[in-house]
C-alpha positions, -999 to 999 in steps of 0.1 A, spaced: -224 -253 -85 -215 -261 -52 -198 -245 -19 -159 -263 -23 -163 -251 -62 -175 -216 -47 -151 -214 -23 -120 -223 -47 -124 -193 -68 -130 -171 -42 -99 -184 -34 -84 -175 -68 -101 -144 -71 -84 -133 -35 -51 -145 -43 -49 -125 -83 -61 -93 -60 -32 -102 -39 -4 -109 -63 -18 -80 -83 -15 -53 -48 23 -71 -39 31 -62 -79 14 -27 -77 36 -19 -42 69 -30 -54 64 -21 -86 93 9 -103 72 39 -107 55 43 -71 91 48 -54 91 91 -56 58 87 -47 63 63 -17 86 77 -2 76 115 -4 44 93 14 74 75 44 83 111 54 53 130 54 54 127 93 89 149 94 76 173 74 59 187 110 84 195 130 102 223 117 69 241 117 70 231 155 105 239 163 100 271 149 71 280 168 89 272 198 113 293 196 
């Protein structure tokens, strides 16, 4: 195999991995988990406000 074929195979593998990651990220079954993770930075605000009072 020459360098062109190896490069093409690598490109296809990376593209398939990218499509898999996009599919996983936008699948509906992960929405609740991602929403909870998105709100994690705001979870500590109530604790910090109570310490200041």
